[in-house]
C-alpha positions in Angstrom: -14.0 -8.8 23.5 -13.4 -5.3 24.9 -14.8 -2.5 22.9 -11.9 -0.2 23.5 -8.7 -0.4 21.6 -5.3 -0.5 23.3 -4.0 3.1 23.2 -1.3 3.7 20.6 0.9 5.2 23.2 0.7 2.1 25.3 1.4 -0.6 22.6 1.4 0.5 19.0 1.7 -2.9 17.6 -1.2 -4.3 19.6 -3.3 -1.2 18.8 -2.7 -1.9 15.1 -3.7 -5.5 15.2 -6.8 -4.8 17.3 -8.0 -2.1 15.0 -7.7 -4.3 11.9 -9.6 -7.1 13.7 -12.3 -5.0 15.4 -12.9 -2.8 12.3 -13.5 -6.0 10.3 -10.7 -5.2 7.8 -8.9 -8.6 7.9 -8.0 -11.6 10.0 -5.4 -14.4 9.9 -6.3 -17.5 8.0 -5.8 -21.2 8.6 -2.7 -20.9 6.4 0.2 -19.6 8.4 1.2 -16.1 7.4 -1.8 -15.6 5.1 -4.8 -13.3 5.7 -8.4 -13.1 4.9 -9.4 -9.7 3.7 -13.0 -9.1 4.9 -15.6 -7.1 3.0 -14.9 -3.9 5.0 -11.2 -4.1 4.1 -11.7 -5.3 0.6 -14.1 -2.5 -0.2 -11.3 0.0 0.6 -8.8 -1.9 -1.5 -11.3 -1.9 -4.4 -11.4 1.9 -4.1 -7.6 2.1 -4.2 -7.5 -0.4 -7.1 -10.1 1.5 -9.2 -8.3 4.8 -8.8 -4.9 3.5 -9.5 -6.2 1.5 -12.5 -7.6 4.6 -14.0 -4.4 6.5 -13.5 -2.5 3.7 -15.2 -4.9 3.7 -18.2 -4.7 7.5 -18.4 -1.0 7.1 -19.1 -1.4 4.5 -21.8 -1.1 1.2 -19.9 -3.3 -1.8 -20.4 -4.1 -4.7 -18.1 -3.1 -8.3 -18.8 -2.7 -11.5 -16.7 0.3 -13.9 -16.5 0.5 -17.3 -14.8 0.9 -17.9 -11.1 3.6 -20.5 -11.7 7.1 -19.9 -13.1 9.3 -22.7 -14.3 12.4 -22.8 -12.1 14.7 -22.5 -15.1 13.1 -19.3 -16.1 13.2 -17.9 -12.6 17.0 -18.6 -12.5 17.7 -16.9 -15.8 18.3 -13.4 -14.2 20.7 -14.3 -11.5 20.4 -11.2 -9.3 16.6 -11.5 -9.3 16.7 -15.2 -8.5 19.2 -14.7 -5.7 17.3 -11.8 -4.2 14.0 -13.8 -3.9 15.5 -17.3 -3.3 14.8 -17.4 0.5 11.2 -16.4 0.0 10.2 -18.8 -2.7 7.4 -21.4 -2.4 8.0 -24.3 -4.8 5.7 -26.9 -6.4 7.4 -30.3 -6.7 4.4 -32.7 -7.3 1.1 -32.4 -8.9 -1.0 -35.2 -7.3 -2.0 -36.7 -3.9 -3.2 -40.2 -3.2 -4.7 -42.1 -0.3 -2.3 -43.1 2.4 -2.6 -46.9 3.0 -1.2 -46.6 6.5 -3.6 -43.9 7.6 -7.2 -44.1 6.5 -8.7 -40.8 5.3 -5.3 -39.2 5.0 -3.6 -38.1 1.8 0.1 -38.4 0.8 2.1 -37.1 -2.1 2.1 -39.5 -5.0 5.9 -40.1 -5.6 5.1 -40.9 -9.3 3.7 -37.4 -9.8 6.9 -35.5 -9.3 7.2 -32.7 -11.8 9.9 -32.9 -14.5 10.7 -29.3 -13.6 9.8 -27.6 -10.3 7.6 -24.6 -10.4 8.1 -21.4 -8.4 4.9 -19.8 -7.1 5.5 -16.2 -8.3 7.1 -13.8 -5.8 7.2 -11.4 -8.8 6.6 -11.9 -12.5 9.6 -10.5 -14.4 10.8 -14.0 -15.4 7.5 -15.3 -16.9 6.7 -12.0 -18.5 10.1 -11.5 -20.2 10.0 -15.0 -21.5 6.7 -14.1 -23.1 7.9 -10.7 -24.4 10.6 -12.6 -26.4 7.8 -13.9 -28.6 6.1 -10.6 -28.9 9.0 -8.3 -29.8 10.9 -8.4 -33.1 11.0 -4.8 -34.2 11.0 -1.3 -32.8 7.4 -1.2 -34.2 6.4 -3.6 -31.5 7.5 -1.1 -28.8 6.7 0.2 -26.3 4.7 -2.5 -24.4 3.0 -0.9 -21.4 1.3 -3.7 -19.4 0.0 -4.0 -15.8 -1.5 -6.9 -14.0 -3.6 -7.1 -10.8 -2.7 -10.3 -9.1 -1.4 -12.1 -6.0 2.1 -13.1 -5.2 3.7 -15.4 -2.6 6.8 -14.5 -0.6 7.3 -17.0 2.2 7.7 -14.7 5.2 8.9 -15.9 8.6 7.5 -13.0 10.5 4.1 -11.8 9.3 1.8 -8.9 10.2 -1.7 -8.3 8.6 -1.4 -6.1 5.5 2.2 -5.1 6.2 4.0 -8.4 5.6 2.1 -11.6 4.7 3.1 -14.8 2.8 0.5 -14.0 0.1 -0.6 -10.6 -0.8 -2.5 -8.7 -3.5 -0.8 -6.1 -5.7 -0.4 -4.7 -9.1 2.8 -5.1 -11.1 3.6 -3.1 -14.2 6.0 -4.4 -16.7 7.1 -2.3 -19.7 9.4 -2.7 -22.6 11.1 0.2 -24.5 13.3 0.9 -27.4 15.7 3.3 -25.6 17.2 3.7 -22.2 15.8 7.2 -21.8 12.3 6.1 -22.6 12.5 3.4 -19.9 14.0 5.8 -17.4 11.2 8.3 -18.1 8.6 5.5 -17.6 10.1 4.4 -14.2 10.2 8.0 -13.0 6.6 8.7 -14.3 5.2 5.7 -12.4 6.9 6.7 -9.2 5.3 10.2 -9.6 1.9 8.5 -10.1 2.3 6.5 -6.9 3.2 9.7 -5.1 0.2 11.5 -6.5 -2.1 8.7 -5.5 -0.8 8.3 -2.0 -0.8 12.0 -1.3 -4.0 13.0 -3.1 -6.2 10.1 -2.4 -4.8 8.5 0.8 -3.9 11.9 2.3 -0.4 10.6 3.2 2.7 12.8 2.5 5.7 10.9 1.1 9.3 11.4 0.3 10.4 10.5 -3.2 13.9 9.3 -4.1 16.0 6.4 -5.1 17.1 3.3 -3.2 20.7 2.7 -2.2 22.6 -0.2 -3.8 21.7 -2.4 -0.7 18.0 -1.6 -0.8 17.2 -1.6 -4.5 15.2 -4.3 -6.2 17.1 -7.4 -7.1 17.8 -7.2 -10.8 17.3 -3.4 -11.1 19.8 -0.8 -12.1 17.8 1.9 -10.3 14.9 1.7 -7.9 12.7 4.8 -7.4 10.6 4.8 -4.3 8.1 6.7 -2.1 8.5 6.5 1.7 5.8 7.4 4.2 6.2 7.9 8.0 3.9 6.1 10.4 2.7 7.5 13.8 5.2 5.4 15.7 8.1 7.0 13.9 8.9 4.1 11.6 9.1 4.4 7.8 7.0 2.4 5.4 8.0 1.8 1.8 4.7 2.7 0.0 5.7 2.0 -3.6 8.6 1.3 -5.9 9.4 1.7 -9.5 12.4 0.0 -11.1 14.5 0.8 -14.1 15.7 -2.6 -15.1 18.1 -1.6 -17.8 18.6 -4.4 -20.3 19.2 -7.0 -17.6 16.1 -9.1 -18.2 16.2 -8.6 -22.0 19.7 -10.1 -21.9 18.7 -12.9 -19.6 15.9 -13.9 -21.9 17.5 -12.9 -25.2 14.8 -10.3 -26.0 16.2 -8.3 -29.0 14.6 -6.0 -31.5 15.4 -4.5 -34.9 16.1 -0.8 -34.5 15.1 1.9 -36.9 18.6 1.8 -38.3 18.4 -1.9 -38.9 20.7 -3.1 -36.1 19.7 -5.5 -33.3 19.6 -4.3 -29.7 18.3 -5.5 -26.4 15.1 -4.1 -25.1 15.0 -1.7 -22.2 12.7 -2.5 -19.3 10.9 -1.3 -16.2 8.7 -2.8 -13.5 6.7 -1.1 -10.7 4.2 -2.1 -8.0 2.2 -1.3 -4.9 0.4 -3.8 -2.7 -2.2 -4.3 0.0 0.6 -2.9 2.2 -1.0 0.4 1.4 -3.9 -0.7 3.6 -1.4 -0.9 6.5 -0.2 2.6 5.7 -3.7 3.9 5.8 -4.4 2.4 9.2 -1.1 3.5 10.7 -1.0 7.1 9.3 -4.6 8.1 10.2 -5.9 5.7 12.8 -6.6 6.9 16.3 -7.5 5.3 19.7 -11.1 5.0 18.5 -10.3 3.2 15.3 -9.7 3.8 11.6 -10.1 7.3 10.0 -10.7 7.1 6.3 -10.0 9.9 3.9 -13.2 10.7 2.0 -11.7 9.9 -1.4 -11.3 6.3 -0.4 -14.1 5.7 2.0 -16.6 3.1 0.7 -19.2 4.9 2.8 -18.7 8.6 3.1 -21.8 9.4 5.1 -23.9 7.1 7.2 -27.4 7.9 8.6 -28.5 6.3 11.9 -32.1 6.5 13.1 -32.8 7.0 16.8 -36.3 6.0 17.8 -38.5 4.3 20.4 -41.4 2.9 18.4 -42.4 1.9 14.9 -44.1 5.1 14.1 -40.9 7.1 15.0 -38.8 4.7 12.9 -41.2 5.1 9.9 -41.1 8.9 10.2 -37.3 9.0 10.3 -37.0 6.5 7.5 -39.0 8.7 5.2 -36.7 11.7 5.9 -33.6 9.5 5.6 -34.7 8.1 2.2 -35.2 11.7 1.0 -31.7 12.6 2.1 -30.3 9.4 0.5 -31.8 10.5 -2.9 -30.4 14.1 -2.5 -26.9 12.8 -1.7 -26.9 10.1 -4.3 -27.6 12.7 -7.0 -24.4 14.4 -6.0 -22.5 11.1 -6.3 -21.8 10.7 -2.5 -21.5 7.2 -1.1 -24.1 7.2 1.6 -25.7 4.5 3.7 -28.8 4.3 5.8 -28.4 1.9 8.7 -31.9 0.8 9.4 -31.0 -2.5 10.8 -33.0 -3.1 14.0 -30.8 -5.8 15.6 -28.4 -3.2 17.2 -29.0 -0.1 19.2 -27.7 3.3 18.1 -24.8 3.3 20.6 -23.4 0.1 19.1 -23.7 1.5 15.6 -21.9 4.7 16.7 -19.0 2.7 18.0 -18.8 0.5 14.9 -18.8 3.4 12.4 -16.1 5.1 14.5 -14.0 1.9 14.4 -14.5 1.7 10.6 -13.6 5.3 10.0 -16.7 6.6 8.2 -16.0 10.3 7.7 -19.5 11.7 8.6 -22.2 10.2 10.8 -25.7 11.7 10.7 -28.1 10.9 13.6 -31.8 11.6 13.3 -34.3 11.3 16.1 -37.9 12.6 16.8 -36.6 15.8 18.3 -34.5 16.4 15.1 -37.6 15.9 12.9 -39.5 18.4 15.0 -36.8 21.1 14.6 -36.0 20.1 11.0 -32.3 19.4 11.9 -29.8 16.6 12.2 -26.7 15.9 14.4 -23.5 15.3 12.4 -20.5 13.7 14.0 -17.1 14.4 12.3 -14.8 11.4 12.5 -11.5 13.2 12.3 -12.1 15.2 15.5 -15.2 13.4 16.9 -16.8 16.8 17.2 -20.6 17.0 16.8 -22.7 19.8 15.3 -26.4 20.4 14.9 -27.1 21.3 11.2 -30.4 22.6 9.8 -31.9 20.1 7.3 -31.9 22.7 4.4 -28.1 23.3 4.9 -27.1 19.7 5.2 -26.1 18.9 1.6 -23.8 22.0 1.3 -22.4 21.2 4.8 -21.5 17.7 3.9 -19.9 18.7 0.6 -17.7 21.3 2.3 -16.9 19.0 5.2 -15.8 16.1 3.0 -13.6 18.3 0.9 -12.0 20.0 4.0 -11.5 16.6 5.7 -9.4 15.2 2.8 -7.1 18.3 3.1 -7.1 18.4 6.9 -6.0 14.7 7.0 -3.1 15.4 4.6 -2.0 18.5 6.5 -2.1 16.7 9.8 0.0 13.9 8.5 2.4 16.4 6.8 2.8 18.3 10.0 3.7 15.0 11.8 6.2 14.2 9.1 7.8 17.7 9.2 8.0 17.6 13.0 9.6 14.2 12.9 12.3 14.9 10.2 15.6 15.7 11.8 19.1 16.7 10.4 22.0 15.2 12.4 25.7 15.6 12.0 27.2 13.0 14.3 26.7 9.3 15.0 25.9 10.0 18.7 23.2 12.5 17.7 21.9 10.0 15.1 21.5 7.2 17.7 19.8 9.6 20.2 17.2 10.8 17.7 16.5 7.3 16.6 16.0 6.1 20.2 14.2 9.1 21.6 12.2 10.4 18.7 12.4 8.2 15.6 11.2 9.5 12.3 13.2 10.4 9.2 16.8 11.3 10.0 18.8 13.1 7.4 22.5 12.4 7.7 25.7 12.3 5.7 26.9 9.0 4.4 30.0 8.1 2.5 28.2 6.3 -0.3 29.5 2.8 0.4 27.5 -0.3 1.0 29.8 -1.4 3.8 29.1 1.8 5.8 25.4 1.4 5.2 25.5 -2.2 6.5 27.5 -1.2 9.6 25.0 1.6 10.4 22.1 -0.7 10.0 23.8 -3.4 12.2 24.4 -0.9 14.9 21.1 1.0 14.9 18.5 -1.1 12.9 18.1 2.0 10.7 18.4 1.7 6.9 18.7 4.2 4.1 15.1 4.7 3.1 15.9 6.8 0.1 18.4 9.2 -1.5 16.1 12.2 -1.8 14.9 13.3 -5.2 16.6 16.6 -6.2 19.1 16.0 -3.3 20.6 19.2 -2.2 24.4 19.2 -2.6 26.0 19.9 0.7 29.5 19.1 1.7 29.8 17.1 4.9 31.3 14.1 6.6 29.8 10.6 7.0 28.4 10.2 10.5 30.1 6.8 10.9 33.4 7.0 9.0 34.1 10.8 8.7 34.7 10.4 5.0 33.5 13.1 2.6 29.8 13.2 1.6 28.1 15.4 -0.9 24.6 15.3 0.5 22.3 13.9 3.1 20.3 10.7 2.7 17.2 9.7 4.6 17.6 7.1 7.3 14.8 5.5 9.4 13.9 2.3 11.2 11.3 0.8 9.0 8.6 -1.9 8.6 
């Protein structure tokens, strides 16, 4: 396999796939459309998961777990939700196999093991959770319920791509129950803010916040809040969503509670989630032609030390210094690794750590020991500096802090430079075809017009911006009145 990645400018899709494979993040599995997340990839996901989990708990949420299987009758209870996911559902119809008498060693479905009721492999968990909440909620004293679960879901995708769209993926899904509409609305908006804070602060990816159009909102929701990120190829990626479900699921599952005034009312609901799709966002926002570039906040290894030596004595001398550095960095809570494996040469290791996006690489050779210095390679720019040993800890602290901000500012500059206002359909098409990115345009507010624009251009409304500026204008397609611009883009 060639060491070099296909340049992004040559074939962005191929570059993306090669980076994920060569950086040992993930690979396709024997199950069509499903992936194996390898240790290098999973360690990044674990960092994301740990940070988000703490942010959820800081806002009063607890973790729970609900079954993978949903009885079909429960899944059908909320019609819009069932209809929205129907084409992606995997269904369990039998529970046992038996030997095939016509083909030795082969198994067949035992026709006598047909389930009385088919089971849906969860594409999302609203149905099973709200059927459960019915047993938990009788009074306003039982509210709110603020639960989250870390789990996997199955959505039987026809066209798959590692991390971005797979038939099975990992995610978290929050499901909350409230006594009032306003409390539920506040919750949905709060969680969207938390997603934005996480993606911007920890992933160093700027996002646009807003709400989805009627066509794009979650099936079964009254309002879907979202964060949208812009990838280097000019396409948008939905990075997270939070849904105000109103009383739709409570009515579907007859979840009522006694109010403070003694009346009965239906519970108000939200759900919200992000998934391993964020791994794809990380790759496509920050990756370069040399591989992944990891923001220090999420890098499993922030600093790696690589020895350069010709004999055992040099190796031992370097190892002694490296171990001392490891202790000094560890006391400051840095995630540092000393790669003392002797089965690969330094050049191979340099290449691999560049591919894997480790923020800082420290090289130590006999000459460095003699002059009491090290060479530091900065992954973001690939620049190298000679740093005196007694200044190294301070240097690393400042560099990791600045790198997190530099990565965010670089991505923000790209987003700003690729966000365009247009006033006509001709201008709209030209920007999409020549430049891409976020396109802010007037729209008459109808689903019919949105569908026509998408059919003509493959661009959809990514969001109606939060705090949308009121601006009289005319829809780019129909010429009808519009009160503000919405964000269009071609998207993953």
